[in-house]
N, CA, C and O atoms as CSV, one atom per row, in Angstrom:
chain,resi,resn,atom,element,x,y,z
A,1,MET,N,N,6.367,-15.176,-2.100
A,1,MET,CA,C,7.347,-14.387,-2.380
A,1,MET,C,C,6.962,-12.952,-2.655
A,1,MET,O,O,5.878,-12.621,-3.134
A,2,ILE,N,N,7.889,-12.167,-2.331
A,2,ILE,CA,C,7.740,-10.558,-2.496
A,2,ILE,C,C,8.726,-10.130,-3.273
A,2,ILE,O,O,9.854,-10.554,-3.021
A,3,LYS,N,N,8.561,-9.299,-4.268
A,3,LYS,CA,C,9.479,-8.945,-5.153
A,3,LYS,C,C,9.147,-7.322,-5.518
A,3,LYS,O,O,8.036,-6.793,-5.530
A,4,LYS,N,N,10.366,-6.744,-5.792
A,4,LYS,CA,C,10.078,-5.228,-6.448
A,4,LYS,C,C,9.745,-5.474,-7.859
A,4,LYS,O,O,10.276,-6.342,-8.552
A,5,THR,N,N,8.754,-4.583,-8.270
A,5,THR,CA,C,8.288,-4.506,-9.658
A,5,THR,C,C,9.160,-4.061,-10.680
A,5,THR,O,O,9.981,-3.178,-10.433
A,6,CYS,N,N,9.070,-4.591,-11.834
A,6,CYS,CA,C,9.711,-3.972,-13.014
A,6,CYS,C,C,8.644,-3.584,-14.200
A,6,CYS,O,O,7.444,-3.784,-14.012
A,7,VAL,N,N,9.021,-3.142,-15.164
A,7,VAL,CA,C,8.120,-2.674,-16.188
A,7,VAL,C,C,7.330,-3.810,-16.606
A,7,VAL,O,O,6.203,-3.552,-17.028
A,8,ASP,N,N,7.687,-4.975,-16.572
A,8,ASP,CA,C,6.758,-6.041,-17.095
A,8,ASP,C,C,5.717,-6.337,-16.158
A,8,ASP,O,O,4.818,-7.098,-16.513
A,9,ASP,N,N,5.716,-5.819,-14.963
A,9,ASP,CA,C,4.699,-6.169,-13.913
A,9,ASP,C,C,3.689,-5.132,-13.854
A,9,ASP,O,O,2.742,-5.355,-13.099
A,10,LEU,N,N,3.703,-3.980,-14.535
A,10,LEU,CA,C,2.769,-2.922,-14.612
A,10,LEU,C,C,1.309,-3.472,-14.978
A,10,LEU,O,O,0.337,-3.099,-14.322
A,11,HIS,N,N,1.201,-4.232,-15.881
A,11,HIS,CA,C,-0.240,-4.973,-16.126
A,11,HIS,C,C,-0.738,-5.720,-14.907
A,11,HIS,O,O,-1.937,-5.689,-14.630
A,12,TYR,N,N,0.135,-6.394,-14.162
A,12,TYR,CA,C,-0.384,-6.895,-12.833
A,12,TYR,C,C,-0.930,-5.794,-11.900
A,12,TYR,O,O,-2.074,-5.862,-11.451
A,13,LEU,N,N,-0.089,-4.777,-11.618
A,13,LEU,CA,C,-0.407,-3.644,-10.811
A,13,LEU,C,C,-1.753,-2.995,-11.232
A,13,LEU,O,O,-2.555,-2.671,-10.355
A,14,GLU,N,N,-2.001,-2.815,-12.422
A,14,GLU,CA,C,-3.231,-2.272,-13.045
A,14,GLU,C,C,-4.474,-3.208,-12.711
A,14,GLU,O,O,-5.531,-2.772,-12.253
A,15,ASN,N,N,-4.234,-4.493,-12.982
A,15,ASN,CA,C,-5.286,-5.327,-12.569
A,15,ASN,C,C,-5.658,-5.555,-11.175
A,15,ASN,O,O,-6.822,-5.666,-10.789
A,16,LEU,N,N,-4.699,-5.614,-10.495
A,16,LEU,CA,C,-4.808,-5.753,-8.882
A,16,LEU,C,C,-5.653,-4.367,-8.291
A,16,LEU,O,O,-6.566,-4.433,-7.469
A,17,GLU,N,N,-5.140,-3.136,-8.891
A,17,GLU,CA,C,-5.750,-1.842,-8.537
A,17,GLU,C,C,-7.298,-2.072,-8.980
A,17,GLU,O,O,-8.135,-1.887,-8.096
A,18,ARG,N,N,-7.691,-2.407,-10.095
A,18,ARG,CA,C,-8.995,-2.501,-10.674
A,18,ARG,C,C,-9.752,-3.509,-9.727
A,18,ARG,O,O,-10.886,-3.191,-9.366
A,19,LEU,N,N,-9.265,-4.585,-9.339
A,19,LEU,CA,C,-9.823,-5.622,-8.539
A,19,LEU,C,C,-10.007,-5.288,-7.129
A,19,LEU,O,O,-11.081,-5.542,-6.584
A,20,CYS,N,N,-8.995,-4.710,-6.461
A,20,CYS,CA,C,-9.025,-4.204,-5.120
A,20,CYS,C,C,-9.689,-2.915,-4.735
A,20,CYS,O,O,-10.147,-2.732,-3.607
A,21,PHE,N,N,-9.729,-2.018,-5.706
A,21,PHE,CA,C,-10.447,-0.762,-5.619
A,21,PHE,C,C,-11.230,-0.288,-6.700
A,21,PHE,O,O,-10.978,0.737,-7.334
A,22,PRO,N,N,-12.394,-1.218,-6.944
A,22,PRO,CA,C,-13.193,-0.889,-8.235
A,22,PRO,C,C,-13.826,0.402,-8.442
A,22,PRO,O,O,-14.351,0.696,-9.516
A,23,LEU,N,N,-13.783,1.280,-7.310
A,23,LEU,CA,C,-14.458,2.481,-7.404
A,23,LEU,C,C,-13.374,3.839,-7.528
A,23,LEU,O,O,-13.649,4.921,-8.046
A,24,GLU,N,N,-12.203,3.481,-6.960
A,24,GLU,CA,C,-11.065,4.392,-6.949
A,24,GLU,C,C,-9.800,3.914,-7.243
A,24,GLU,O,O,-8.864,4.011,-6.450
A,25,ASN,N,N,-9.705,3.339,-8.473
A,25,ASN,CA,C,-8.299,2.640,-8.792
A,25,ASN,C,C,-7.486,3.697,-9.599
A,25,ASN,O,O,-8.025,4.607,-10.229
A,26,TRP,N,N,-6.307,3.520,-9.533
A,26,TRP,CA,C,-5.302,4.174,-10.395
A,26,TRP,C,C,-5.313,3.450,-11.828
A,26,TRP,O,O,-5.305,2.227,-11.967
A,27,ASN,N,N,-5.333,4.341,-12.821
A,27,ASN,CA,C,-5.248,3.863,-14.139
A,27,ASN,C,C,-3.725,3.347,-14.640
A,27,ASN,O,O,-2.788,3.539,-13.865
A,28,PHE,N,N,-3.546,2.874,-15.576
A,28,PHE,CA,C,-2.296,2.431,-16.199
A,28,PHE,C,C,-1.346,3.614,-16.131
A,28,PHE,O,O,-0.236,3.467,-15.620
A,29,LYS,N,N,-1.740,4.782,-16.627
A,29,LYS,CA,C,-0.857,5.867,-16.740
A,29,LYS,C,C,-0.228,6.325,-15.403
A,29,LYS,O,O,0.971,6.561,-15.252
A,30,GLN,N,N,-1.221,6.424,-14.413
A,30,GLN,CA,C,-0.773,6.792,-13.181
A,30,GLN,C,C,0.192,5.748,-12.627
A,30,GLN,O,O,1.235,6.151,-12.112
A,31,ILE,N,N,-0.104,4.245,-12.695
A,31,ILE,CA,C,0.751,3.485,-12.220
A,31,ILE,C,C,2.116,3.459,-12.904
A,31,ILE,O,O,3.157,3.285,-12.271
A,32,GLN,N,N,2.062,3.641,-14.230
A,32,GLN,CA,C,3.365,3.877,-15.040
A,32,GLN,C,C,4.303,5.088,-14.585
A,32,GLN,O,O,5.522,5.029,-14.423
A,33,SER,N,N,3.530,6.125,-14.425
A,33,SER,CA,C,4.312,7.368,-13.848
A,33,SER,C,C,4.836,7.200,-12.392
A,33,SER,O,O,5.783,7.850,-11.951
A,34,HIS,N,N,4.124,6.256,-11.673
A,34,HIS,CA,C,4.614,5.947,-10.158
A,34,HIS,C,C,5.839,5.132,-10.368
A,34,HIS,O,O,6.837,5.376,-9.689
A,35,HIS,N,N,5.841,4.083,-11.348
A,35,HIS,CA,C,6.879,3.215,-11.481
A,35,HIS,C,C,8.103,4.015,-11.908
A,35,HIS,O,O,9.210,3.684,-11.483
A,36,GLU,N,N,7.976,4.915,-12.622
A,36,GLU,CA,C,9.257,5.598,-13.290
A,36,GLU,C,C,10.071,6.234,-12.162
A,36,GLU,O,O,11.269,6.490,-12.288
A,37,ILE,N,N,9.437,6.452,-11.167
A,37,ILE,CA,C,10.133,7.287,-9.956
A,37,ILE,C,C,10.248,6.544,-8.822
A,37,ILE,O,O,11.306,6.652,-8.202
A,38,HIS,N,N,9.246,5.678,-8.326
A,38,HIS,CA,C,9.227,5.011,-7.017
A,38,HIS,C,C,9.135,3.410,-7.235
A,38,HIS,O,O,8.720,2.840,-8.244
A,39,PRO,N,N,9.553,2.906,-6.213
A,39,PRO,CA,C,9.355,1.508,-6.290
A,39,PRO,C,C,8.040,1.023,-5.840
A,39,PRO,O,O,7.274,1.736,-5.192
A,40,SER,N,N,7.768,-0.235,-6.196
A,40,SER,CA,C,6.541,-1.143,-5.707
A,40,SER,C,C,6.739,-2.590,-5.419
A,40,SER,O,O,7.707,-3.125,-5.960
A,41,LEU,N,N,6.025,-3.255,-4.704
A,41,LEU,CA,C,6.185,-4.478,-4.369
A,41,LEU,C,C,5.025,-5.279,-4.931
A,41,LEU,O,O,3.957,-4.700,-5.132
A,42,LEU,N,N,5.159,-6.565,-5.199
A,42,LEU,CA,C,4.118,-7.534,-5.581
A,42,LEU,C,C,4.384,-8.684,-4.547
A,42,LEU,O,O,5.493,-8.969,-4.096
A,43,TYR,N,N,3.110,-9.347,-4.217
A,43,TYR,CA,C,3.156,-10.513,-3.352
A,43,TYR,C,C,2.571,-11.612,-4.318
A,43,TYR,O,O,1.442,-11.543,-4.803
A,44,PHE,N,N,3.487,-12.653,-4.548
A,44,PHE,CA,C,3.050,-13.832,-5.139
A,44,PHE,C,C,3.052,-15.187,-4.326
A,44,PHE,O,O,4.053,-15.598,-3.739
A,45,ALA,N,N,1.887,-15.817,-4.344
A,45,ALA,CA,C,1.902,-17.144,-3.676
A,45,ALA,C,C,2.840,-18.021,-4.037
A,45,ALA,O,O,3.230,-17.895,-5.197
A,46,GLU,N,N,3.423,-19.049,-3.268
A,46,GLU,CA,C,4.293,-20.031,-3.732
A,46,GLU,C,C,3.965,-20.905,-5.098
A,46,GLU,O,O,2.830,-21.352,-5.260
A,47,ASP,N,N,4.687,-21.060,-5.772
A,47,ASP,CA,C,4.185,-21.575,-7.243
A,47,ASP,C,C,3.130,-20.993,-7.852
A,47,ASP,O,O,2.219,-21.649,-8.357
A,48,SER,N,N,3.179,-19.823,-7.844
A,48,SER,CA,C,2.160,-18.969,-8.519
A,48,SER,C,C,2.792,-17.954,-9.335
A,48,SER,O,O,3.734,-17.325,-8.854
A,49,GLU,N,N,2.337,-17.686,-10.663
A,49,GLU,CA,C,2.721,-16.483,-11.420
A,49,GLU,C,C,1.755,-15.305,-11.327
A,49,GLU,O,O,1.932,-14.258,-11.950
A,50,ILE,N,N,0.790,-15.521,-10.566
A,50,ILE,CA,C,-0.222,-14.477,-10.432
A,50,ILE,C,C,-0.143,-13.787,-9.090
A,50,ILE,O,O,-0.245,-14.462,-8.066
A,51,PRO,N,N,0.040,-12.435,-9.035
A,51,PRO,CA,C,0.184,-11.804,-7.786
A,51,PRO,C,C,-1.108,-11.627,-7.113
A,51,PRO,O,O,-2.139,-11.404,-7.747
A,52,LEU,N,N,-1.049,-11.751,-5.480
A,52,LEU,CA,C,-2.360,-11.658,-4.979
A,52,LEU,C,C,-2.452,-10.360,-4.079
A,52,LEU,O,O,-3.441,-10.199,-3.365
A,53,GLY,N,N,-1.407,-9.416,-4.111
A,53,GLY,CA,C,-1.406,-8.302,-3.430
A,53,GLY,C,C,-0.084,-7.414,-3.914
A,53,GLY,O,O,0.857,-7.867,-4.565
A,54,TYR,N,N,-0.223,-6.104,-3.467
A,54,TYR,CA,C,0.895,-5.194,-3.953
A,54,TYR,C,C,0.765,-3.978,-2.823
A,54,TYR,O,O,-0.136,-3.773,-2.010
A,55,LEU,N,N,1.947,-3.277,-3.063
A,55,LEU,CA,C,2.095,-2.134,-2.255
A,55,LEU,C,C,3.086,-1.118,-3.040
A,55,LEU,O,O,4.261,-1.367,-3.311
A,56,LEU,N,N,2.390,0.072,-3.352
A,56,LEU,CA,C,3.098,1.093,-4.056
A,56,LEU,C,C,3.458,2.235,-2.928
A,56,LEU,O,O,2.682,2.675,-2.080
A,57,TYR,N,N,4.767,2.587,-3.124
A,57,TYR,CA,C,5.220,3.501,-2.066
A,57,TYR,C,C,6.298,4.540,-2.799
A,57,TYR,O,O,6.841,4.385,-3.893
A,58,SER,N,N,6.434,5.581,-1.919
A,58,SER,CA,C,7.698,6.443,-2.351
A,58,SER,C,C,8.697,6.507,-1.095
A,58,SER,O,O,8.369,6.183,0.046
A,59,GLU,N,N,9.797,6.911,-1.426
A,59,GLU,CA,C,10.913,6.664,-0.587
A,59,GLU,C,C,11.808,8.000,-0.672
A,59,GLU,O,O,12.190,8.526,-1.718
A,60,THR,N,N,12.028,8.379,0.452
A,60,THR,CA,C,13.074,9.559,0.761
A,60,THR,C,C,14.021,9.123,1.532
A,60,THR,O,O,13.886,7.981,1.972
A,61,SER,N,N,15.177,9.872,1.886
A,61,SER,CA,C,16.068,9.672,2.831
A,61,SER,C,C,15.666,9.443,4.259
A,61,SER,O,O,16.296,8.741,5.049
A,62,PHE,N,N,14.518,10.124,4.527
A,62,PHE,CA,C,14.015,10.235,5.995
A,62,PHE,C,C,12.618,9.479,6.169
A,62,PHE,O,O,12.148,9.396,7.304
A,63,GLU,N,N,11.959,8.939,5.111
A,63,GLU,CA,C,10.678,8.409,5.401
A,63,GLU,C,C,10.201,7.468,4.051
A,63,GLU,O,O,10.744,7.649,2.961
A,64,LEU,N,N,9.355,6.661,4.202
A,64,LEU,CA,C,8.582,5.932,3.109
A,64,LEU,C,C,7.057,6.246,3.317
A,64,LEU,O,O,6.481,6.304,4.403
A,65,GLU,N,N,6.566,6.418,2.192
A,65,GLU,CA,C,5.147,6.826,2.243
A,65,GLU,C,C,4.242,5.688,1.320
A,65,GLU,O,O,4.458,5.522,0.119
A,66,ILE,N,N,3.317,5.024,1.997
A,66,ILE,CA,C,2.491,4.077,1.512
A,66,ILE,C,C,1.476,4.733,0.575
A,66,ILE,O,O,0.642,5.448,1.131
A,67,LEU,N,N,1.414,4.623,-0.602
A,67,LEU,CA,C,0.495,5.316,-1.443
A,67,LEU,C,C,-0.753,4.462,-1.928
A,67,LEU,O,O,-1.899,4.910,-1.903
A,68,ARG,N,N,-0.463,3.349,-2.314
A,68,ARG,CA,C,-1.540,2.229,-2.689
A,68,ARG,C,C,-1.119,0.888,-2.076
A,68,ARG,O,O,0.050,0.506,-2.137
A,69,PHE,N,N,-2.113,0.164,-1.470
A,69,PHE,CA,C,-1.821,-1.127,-0.928
A,69,PHE,C,C,-2.992,-1.891,-0.951
A,69,PHE,O,O,-4.024,-1.507,-0.401
A,70,GLY,N,N,-2.888,-3.021,-1.595
A,70,GLY,CA,C,-4.324,-4.008,-1.650
A,70,GLY,C,C,-3.969,-5.336,-1.703
A,70,GLY,O,O,-2.838,-5.683,-2.044
A,71,VAL,N,N,-4.930,-6.190,-1.361
A,71,VAL,CA,C,-4.907,-7.703,-1.430
A,71,VAL,C,C,-6.147,-8.130,-2.046
A,71,VAL,O,O,-7.217,-7.671,-1.648
A,72,LEU,N,N,-6.080,-9.009,-3.025
A,72,LEU,CA,C,-7.276,-9.630,-3.471
A,72,LEU,C,C,-8.209,-10.000,-2.569
A,72,LEU,O,O,-7.798,-10.577,-1.562
A,73,ILE,N,N,-9.659,-9.757,-2.718
A,73,ILE,CA,C,-10.483,-10.178,-1.814
A,73,ILE,C,C,-10.485,-11.721,-1.250
A,73,ILE,O,O,-10.587,-12.059,-0.071
A,74,GLU,N,N,-10.343,-12.579,-2.415
A,74,GLU,CA,C,-10.319,-14.031,-2.032
A,74,GLU,C,C,-9.014,-14.402,-1.402
A,74,GLU,O,O,-8.825,-15.560,-1.031
A,75,ALA,N,N,-8.126,-13.494,-1.266
A,75,ALA,CA,C,-6.786,-13.831,-0.618
A,75,ALA,C,C,-6.446,-13.176,0.577
A,75,ALA,O,O,-5.305,-13.278,1.029
A,76,ARG,N,N,-7.479,-12.390,1.241
A,76,ARG,CA,C,-7.394,-11.686,2.378
A,76,ARG,C,C,-7.366,-12.676,3.674
A,76,ARG,O,O,-7.848,-13.804,3.572
A,77,ARG,N,N,-6.869,-12.285,4.726
A,77,ARG,CA,C,-6.901,-12.999,6.077
A,77,ARG,C,C,-5.867,-14.178,5.890
A,77,ARG,O,O,-5.988,-15.203,6.561
A,78,ARG,N,N,-4.901,-14.030,5.019
A,78,ARG,CA,C,-3.900,-15.009,4.883
A,78,ARG,C,C,-2.511,-14.526,5.248
A,78,ARG,O,O,-1.521,-15.191,4.945
A,79,GLY,N,N,-2.444,-13.564,5.789
A,79,GLY,CA,C,-1.092,-12.812,6.023
A,79,GLY,C,C,-0.274,-12.120,4.973
A,79,GLY,O,O,0.901,-11.780,5.112
A,80,ILE,N,N,-1.025,-11.946,3.901
A,80,ILE,CA,C,-0.334,-11.235,2.729
A,80,ILE,C,C,-0.105,-9.857,3.036
A,80,ILE,O,O,1.004,-9.387,2.779
A,81,ALA,N,N,-1.061,-9.086,3.588
A,81,ALA,CA,C,-0.843,-7.677,3.929
A,81,ALA,C,C,0.246,-7.551,5.018
A,81,ALA,O,O,1.072,-6.641,4.948
A,82,GLU,N,N,0.259,-8.416,5.984
A,82,GLU,CA,C,1.398,-8.408,7.045
A,82,GLU,C,C,2.679,-8.637,6.307
A,82,GLU,O,O,3.657,-7.934,6.561
A,83,SER,N,N,2.727,-9.625,5.366
A,83,SER,CA,C,4.108,-9.842,4.794
A,83,SER,C,C,4.554,-8.645,3.999
A,83,SER,O,O,5.730,-8.287,4.051
A,84,LEU,N,N,3.640,-7.994,3.246
A,84,LEU,CA,C,4.127,-6.866,2.497
A,84,LEU,C,C,4.505,-5.756,3.296
A,84,LEU,O,O,5.445,-5.032,2.969
A,85,LEU,N,N,3.774,-5.558,4.413
A,85,LEU,CA,C,4.121,-4.240,5.390
A,85,LEU,C,C,5.378,-4.648,6.128
A,85,LEU,O,O,6.182,-3.754,6.394
A,86,GLY,N,N,5.652,-5.932,6.500
A,86,GLY,CA,C,6.826,-6.422,7.127
A,86,GLY,C,C,7.993,-6.134,6.303
A,86,GLY,O,O,8.987,-5.625,6.821
A,87,PHE,N,N,7.947,-6.451,4.919
A,87,PHE,CA,C,8.869,-6.300,4.065
A,87,PHE,C,C,9.297,-4.703,3.937
A,87,PHE,O,O,10.454,-4.297,3.834
A,88,LEU,N,N,8.226,-3.980,3.964
A,88,LEU,CA,C,8.444,-2.457,3.889
A,88,LEU,C,C,9.127,-1.927,5.040
A,88,LEU,O,O,10.041,-1.113,4.905
A,89,VAL,N,N,8.713,-2.369,6.246
A,89,VAL,CA,C,9.283,-2.136,7.498
A,89,VAL,C,C,10.913,-2.448,7.528
A,89,VAL,O,O,11.741,-1.725,8.081
A,90,ASP,N,N,11.167,-3.556,6.886
A,90,ASP,CA,C,12.467,-3.838,6.863
A,90,ASP,C,C,13.346,-2.977,5.870
A,90,ASP,O,O,14.548,-2.783,6.055
A,91,LEU,N,N,12.644,-2.492,4.824
A,91,LEU,CA,C,13.219,-1.576,3.880
A,91,LEU,C,C,13.438,-0.285,4.728
A,91,LEU,O,O,14.557,0.227,4.765
A,92,ALA,N,N,12.542,0.169,5.309
A,92,ALA,CA,C,12.484,1.522,6.029
A,92,ALA,C,C,13.768,1.681,6.885
A,92,ALA,O,O,14.382,2.747,6.851
A,93,GLU,N,N,14.213,0.579,7.700
A,93,GLU,CA,C,15.340,0.703,8.613
A,93,GLU,C,C,15.135,1.715,9.488
A,93,GLU,O,O,14.351,1.473,10.406
A,94,ALA,N,N,15.695,2.912,9.438
A,94,ALA,CA,C,15.543,3.885,10.756
A,94,ALA,C,C,14.788,5.178,10.127
A,94,ALA,O,O,14.999,6.362,10.387
A,95,ARG,N,N,13.915,4.654,9.291
A,95,ARG,CA,C,13.016,5.940,8.747
A,95,ARG,C,C,11.463,5.703,9.148
A,95,ARG,O,O,11.113,4.568,9.474
A,96,ASP,N,N,10.663,6.620,9.127
A,96,ASP,CA,C,9.353,6.634,9.478
A,96,ASP,C,C,8.588,6.140,8.302
A,96,ASP,O,O,9.033,6.393,7.183
A,97,ILE,N,N,7.465,5.450,8.435
A,97,ILE,CA,C,6.557,5.054,7.356
A,97,ILE,C,C,5.242,5.744,7.663
A,97,ILE,O,O,4.616,5.645,8.719
A,98,ILE,N,N,4.853,6.573,6.422
A,98,ILE,CA,C,3.541,7.270,6.685
A,98,ILE,C,C,2.655,6.794,5.515
A,98,ILE,O,O,3.029,6.240,4.482
A,99,LEU,N,N,1.274,7.159,5.927
A,99,LEU,CA,C,0.307,6.717,4.927
A,99,LEU,C,C,-1.070,7.631,5.319
A,99,LEU,O,O,-1.123,8.305,6.347
A,100,GLU,N,N,-2.018,7.557,4.472
A,100,GLU,CA,C,-3.386,8.182,4.741
A,100,GLU,C,C,-4.250,7.055,4.444
A,100,GLU,O,O,-3.927,6.124,3.706
A,101,VAL,N,N,-5.548,7.191,5.147
A,101,VAL,CA,C,-6.413,6.150,5.165
A,101,VAL,C,C,-7.809,6.903,5.374
A,101,VAL,O,O,-7.952,7.812,6.191
A,102,ASN,N,N,-8.863,6.399,4.504
A,102,ASN,CA,C,-10.336,6.942,4.747
A,102,ASN,C,C,-10.699,6.648,6.075
A,102,ASN,O,O,-10.658,5.514,6.553
A,103,CYS,N,N,-11.110,7.820,6.765
A,103,CYS,CA,C,-11.609,7.615,8.195
A,103,CYS,C,C,-12.734,6.691,8.363
A,103,CYS,O,O,-13.103,6.407,9.503
A,104,GLN,N,N,-13.381,6.138,7.211
A,104,GLN,CA,C,-14.388,5.302,7.461
A,104,GLN,C,C,-13.871,3.742,7.245
A,104,GLN,O,O,-14.635,2.806,7.478
A,105,ASN,N,N,-12.560,3.541,6.796
A,105,ASN,CA,C,-12.236,2.130,6.517
A,105,ASN,C,C,-11.498,1.709,7.856
A,105,ASN,O,O,-10.291,1.764,8.089
A,106,PHE,N,N,-12.468,1.299,8.631
A,106,PHE,CA,C,-12.212,0.785,9.963
A,106,PHE,C,C,-11.223,-0.529,9.842
A,106,PHE,O,O,-10.235,-0.579,10.575
A,107,PRO,N,N,-11.431,-1.331,9.136
A,107,PRO,CA,C,-10.616,-2.624,8.981
A,107,PRO,C,C,-8.971,-2.211,8.758
A,107,PRO,O,O,-8.042,-2.792,9.319
A,108,ALA,N,N,-8.847,-1.172,7.891
A,108,ALA,CA,C,-7.408,-0.687,7.595
A,108,ALA,C,C,-6.981,-0.048,8.774
A,108,ALA,O,O,-5.854,-0.308,9.194
A,109,ILE,N,N,-7.737,0.786,9.403
A,109,ILE,CA,C,-7.175,1.572,10.558
A,109,ILE,C,C,-6.850,0.548,11.570
A,109,ILE,O,O,-5.719,0.558,12.057
A,110,ALA,N,N,-7.724,-0.346,11.947
A,110,ALA,CA,C,-7.275,-1.271,12.881
A,110,ALA,C,C,-6.090,-2.057,12.602
A,110,ALA,O,O,-5.290,-2.332,13.496
A,111,PHE,N,N,-5.924,-2.478,11.250
A,111,PHE,CA,C,-4.733,-3.223,11.047
A,111,PHE,C,C,-3.484,-2.426,11.214
A,111,PHE,O,O,-2.488,-2.950,11.713
A,112,TYR,N,N,-3.491,-1.108,10.794
A,112,TYR,CA,C,-2.265,-0.200,10.846
A,112,TYR,C,C,-2.072,0.066,12.364
A,112,TYR,O,O,-0.911,0.161,12.761
A,113,GLU,N,N,-3.028,0.189,13.201
A,113,GLU,CA,C,-2.780,0.401,14.628
A,113,GLU,C,C,-2.199,-0.943,15.283
A,113,GLU,O,O,-1.347,-0.963,16.172
A,114,LYS,N,N,-2.730,-1.928,14.765
A,114,LYS,CA,C,-2.056,-3.302,15.412
A,114,LYS,C,C,-0.527,-3.489,14.945
A,114,LYS,O,O,0.253,-4.178,15.602
A,115,LYS,N,N,-0.162,-2.838,13.782
A,115,LYS,CA,C,1.223,-2.863,13.337
A,115,LYS,C,C,1.896,-1.544,13.838
A,115,LYS,O,O,2.873,-1.145,13.205
A,116,GLY,N,N,1.522,-0.936,14.762
A,116,GLY,CA,C,2.220,0.075,15.491
A,116,GLY,C,C,2.198,1.535,14.843
A,116,GLY,O,O,3.013,2.419,15.107
A,117,PHE,N,N,1.159,1.638,13.977
A,117,PHE,CA,C,0.967,3.063,13.262
A,117,PHE,C,C,0.087,3.901,14.294
A,117,PHE,O,O,-0.797,3.349,14.950
A,118,ILE,N,N,0.383,5.313,14.412
A,118,ILE,CA,C,-0.402,6.107,15.169
A,118,ILE,C,C,-0.974,7.185,14.390
A,118,ILE,O,O,-0.375,7.482,13.356
A,119,ASN,N,N,-2.072,7.856,14.709
A,119,ASN,CA,C,-2.673,8.855,13.929
A,119,ASN,C,C,-1.902,10.066,14.333
A,119,ASN,O,O,-1.575,10.233,15.508
A,120,PHE,N,N,-1.615,10.883,13.422
A,120,PHE,CA,C,-0.898,12.071,13.694
A,120,PHE,C,C,-1.588,13.329,12.982
A,120,PHE,O,O,-1.191,14.430,13.364
A,121,ALA,N,N,-2.447,13.296,12.119
A,121,ALA,CA,C,-3.440,14.452,11.652
A,121,ALA,C,C,-4.439,14.032,10.921
A,121,ALA,O,O,-4.497,12.832,10.650
A,122,VAL,N,N,-5.237,14.754,10.544
A,122,VAL,CA,C,-6.561,14.557,9.652
A,122,VAL,C,C,-6.483,15.612,8.625
A,122,VAL,O,O,-6.158,16.777,8.850
A,123,ARG,N,N,-6.861,15.032,7.291
A,123,ARG,CA,C,-6.986,15.898,6.269
A,123,ARG,C,C,-8.661,16.082,6.039
A,123,ARG,O,O,-9.374,15.172,5.615
A,124,LYS,N,N,-9.061,17.197,6.336
A,124,LYS,CA,C,-10.512,17.324,6.274
A,124,LYS,C,C,-11.135,17.229,4.831
A,124,LYS,O,O,-10.544,17.763,3.893
A,125,ARG,N,N,-12.264,16.591,4.650
A,125,ARG,CA,C,-12.876,16.424,3.420
A,125,ARG,C,C,-11.905,16.271,2.186
A,125,ARG,O,O,-11.967,16.967,1.172
A,126,TYR,N,N,-11.007,15.267,2.418
A,126,TYR,CA,C,-9.902,15.153,1.411
A,126,TYR,C,C,-10.463,14.075,0.152
A,126,TYR,O,O,-10.009,14.179,-0.988
A,127,TYR,N,N,-11.372,13.166,0.469
A,127,TYR,CA,C,-11.851,12.364,-0.746
A,127,TYR,C,C,-12.966,12.944,-1.315
A,127,TYR,O,O,-13.733,13.731,-0.760
A,128,PRO,N,N,-13.032,12.476,-2.576
A,128,PRO,CA,C,-14.193,13.059,-3.386
A,128,PRO,C,C,-15.505,13.052,-2.821
A,128,PRO,O,O,-16.328,13.933,-3.071
A,129,ASP,N,N,-15.761,11.922,-1.941
A,129,ASP,CA,C,-17.143,11.822,-1.242
A,129,ASP,C,C,-17.152,12.771,0.015
A,129,ASP,O,O,-18.173,12.829,0.701
A,130,GLY,N,N,-16.060,13.502,0.326
A,130,GLY,CA,C,-16.162,14.377,1.290
A,130,GLY,C,C,-15.615,13.839,2.697
A,130,GLY,O,O,-15.652,14.567,3.688
A,131,LYS,N,N,-15.162,12.678,2.740
A,131,LYS,CA,C,-14.790,12.015,4.006
A,131,LYS,C,C,-13.295,12.446,4.175
A,131,LYS,O,O,-12.549,12.736,3.240
A,132,ASP,N,N,-12.965,12.445,5.505
A,132,ASP,CA,C,-11.679,12.813,6.020
A,132,ASP,C,C,-10.669,11.809,5.633
A,132,ASP,O,O,-11.057,10.670,5.374
A,133,ALA,N,N,-9.234,12.152,5.554
A,133,ALA,CA,C,-8.277,11.257,5.598
A,133,ALA,C,C,-7.513,11.359,6.803
A,133,ALA,O,O,-7.218,12.463,7.260
A,134,ILE,N,N,-7.137,10.174,7.408
A,134,ILE,CA,C,-6.440,10.183,8.758
A,134,ILE,C,C,-4.987,9.826,8.242
A,134,ILE,O,O,-4.775,8.899,7.462
A,135,LEU,N,N,-3.974,10.688,8.777
A,135,LEU,CA,C,-2.642,10.373,8.559
A,135,LEU,C,C,-2.004,9.597,9.643
A,135,LEU,O,O,-2.083,9.900,10.834
A,136,MET,N,N,-1.339,8.537,9.145
A,136,MET,CA,C,-0.872,7.738,10.230
A,136,MET,C,C,0.593,7.553,9.980
A,136,MET,O,O,1.028,7.703,8.838
A,137,LYS,N,N,1.424,7.220,11.029
A,137,LYS,CA,C,2.910,7.196,10.986
A,137,LYS,C,C,3.245,5.983,11.928
A,137,LYS,O,O,2.604,5.685,12.936
A,138,LYS,N,N,4.334,5.341,11.449
A,138,LYS,CA,C,5.038,4.262,12.101
A,138,LYS,C,C,6.578,4.783,12.254
A,138,LYS,O,O,7.375,4.896,11.323
A,139,GLU,N,N,6.816,5.065,13.575
A,139,GLU,CA,C,8.454,5.506,13.598
A,139,GLU,C,C,9.186,4.158,13.804
A,139,GLU,O,O,8.591,3.162,14.216
A,140,PRO,N,N,10.574,4.173,13.482
A,140,PRO,CA,C,11.353,3.108,13.613
A,140,PRO,C,C,11.499,2.706,15.015
A,140,PRO,O,O,11.130,3.427,15.942
A,141,LYS,N,N,12.053,1.524,15.172
A,141,LYS,CA,C,11.966,0.795,16.565
A,141,LYS,C,C,13.425,1.475,17.201
A,141,LYS,O,O,13.799,1.181,18.337
């Protein structure tokens, strides 16, 4: 089940952030600040109250931007990321979806390319470790 988050779900998002990105996670205040302005999604397995994945995004009249996207390690390769992204594609309708990804995150880059995203720019030395960010975009069908 995929649902948009509410205030009661912020602790889930904080926990997922910590587990999915132990070295570069958003803290509770960042998640709370995002939630006050932008939507988020949580993925729950059937008959479970514990979310396995999440997607934080911002939305304008012309595009959606993926800001954070993670699936618990033990739940990967079960179609959860595809489900979350598919839900977002449906929400986007006639709008572009954009994101940035670490140039060394080859599994994520391959996933996005498989889902129709194309590279359109690079942010040099964007991350604290000096790695570049690749900007990717999926245009509507």
